C-alpha positions as CSV (number, residue, x, y, z in Angstrom):
1,M,18.1,216.7,218.9
2,E,21.6,217.0,220.3
3,D,24.4,215.2,218.3
4,C,25.6,211.9,219.8
5,I,29.3,211.4,220.5
6,F,29.8,209.5,217.2
7,C,28.2,212.3,215.2
8,K,30.6,214.8,216.9
9,I,33.5,212.5,216.0
10,I,32.3,212.4,212.4
11,K,32.1,216.2,212.4
12,K,35.6,216.3,213.9
13,E,34.3,218.1,217.0
14,I,35.8,215.4,219.2
15,P,39.3,214.0,218.4
16,S,39.7,210.3,217.7
17,E,42.3,207.9,216.4
18,I,40.8,207.4,212.9
19,V,41.9,204.2,211.0
20,Y,39.7,204.6,208.0
21,E,37.4,207.2,206.6
22,D,35.4,207.9,203.4
23,E,32.3,209.6,202.4
24,R,30.0,207.0,204.0
25,V,31.9,205.4,206.9
26,I,34.4,206.3,209.7
27,A,36.4,203.8,211.7
28,F,38.4,204.7,214.8
29,K,40.1,203.0,217.8
30,D,37.8,202.4,220.8
31,V,38.9,204.6,223.8
32,N,38.1,201.6,226.1
33,P,39.4,198.6,224.1
34,A,38.2,195.1,225.0
35,A,41.0,193.6,223.0
36,P,44.4,194.6,221.8
37,I,42.8,195.8,218.6
38,H,39.3,197.3,219.1
39,I,38.1,199.4,216.2
40,L,34.6,201.0,215.9
41,V,33.2,201.1,212.4
42,V,30.4,203.8,212.2
43,P,28.1,204.9,209.3
44,K,28.2,208.6,208.9
45,K,24.4,208.5,208.5
46,H,22.9,208.6,211.9
47,I,21.1,205.3,212.4
48,V,20.2,204.6,216.1
49,N,20.6,200.8,215.9
50,L,19.9,197.7,213.8
51,L,16.1,198.1,214.3
52,E,16.3,201.3,212.4
53,V,18.1,200.0,209.3
54,S,15.8,200.5,206.4
55,K,15.8,198.7,203.0
56,E,17.5,201.8,201.6
57,D,20.3,201.2,204.2
58,S,21.0,197.6,203.2
59,D,23.7,198.7,200.8
60,L,25.4,200.7,203.5
61,I,25.4,197.8,205.9
62,S,26.9,195.5,203.2
63,Y,29.5,198.3,202.5
64,M,30.4,198.5,206.2
65,Y,31.4,194.8,206.1
66,Q,33.6,195.5,203.0
67,V,35.2,198.3,205.0
68,I,35.8,196.0,207.9
69,N,37.5,193.5,205.6
70,T,39.7,196.4,204.2
71,I,40.7,197.5,207.6
72,A,41.5,193.9,208.7
73,I,43.7,193.4,205.7
74,E,45.4,196.8,205.8
75,N,46.1,196.5,209.5
76,G,47.5,193.0,209.4
77,F,45.0,191.1,211.5
78,A,42.9,189.4,208.8
79,E,45.0,186.3,208.6
80,N,44.7,185.5,212.3
81,G,41.0,186.5,212.4
82,F,38.8,188.9,214.1
83,R,35.3,189.2,215.7
84,V,32.6,191.6,214.7
85,I,30.0,192.6,217.3
86,V,26.9,194.7,216.8
87,N,24.9,195.6,220.0
88,C,21.2,196.7,219.6
89,G,19.6,198.5,222.5
90,K,20.4,199.0,226.1
91,D,20.1,195.4,227.3
92,S,22.7,194.3,224.7
93,G,25.2,196.8,226.0
94,Q,24.8,199.5,223.3
95,E,26.0,202.6,225.1
96,V,26.0,205.0,222.2
97,M,22.8,205.2,220.3
98,H,24.3,205.4,216.9
99,L,24.8,202.1,214.9
100,H,28.4,200.8,215.1
101,F,30.3,197.6,214.6
102,H,33.0,196.6,217.1
103,V,36.0,194.9,215.4
104,L,38.1,192.9,218.0
105,A,41.4,191.3,217.2
106,G,45.0,191.0,218.3
107,K,44.6,188.0,220.5
108,K,42.9,184.7,220.7
109,L,39.3,185.5,221.7
110,G,37.5,183.2,224.0
111,D,34.5,181.2,223.1
112,K,32.4,182.9,225.8
113,I,30.6,185.8,224.3
114,V,28.5,186.9,227.3
115,E,30.0,187.2,230.7
């Protein structure tokens, strides 16, 4: 199976603007931002989407939320707030079939989630 674009970013085969990285997770700025701050938080383990999260992965998902909190605090947008979005499957808008969380911030986000 050919590596997805996020796997290539994890392997540093494709450049990205990384804002956080450790042994389990990488976070980088979205190249097509939907808000002034748009960061993708991606597990280094390839998981296609939420439907493929196993019991063994539950600690990884919890850890990813901890990383999101760290990113929000360290980048100065925790106080004003942020939105976390996870798409699951093509109809949801998931374009890269590697689990990732969108973190949106930097402006007042509207109440409308689906357009």
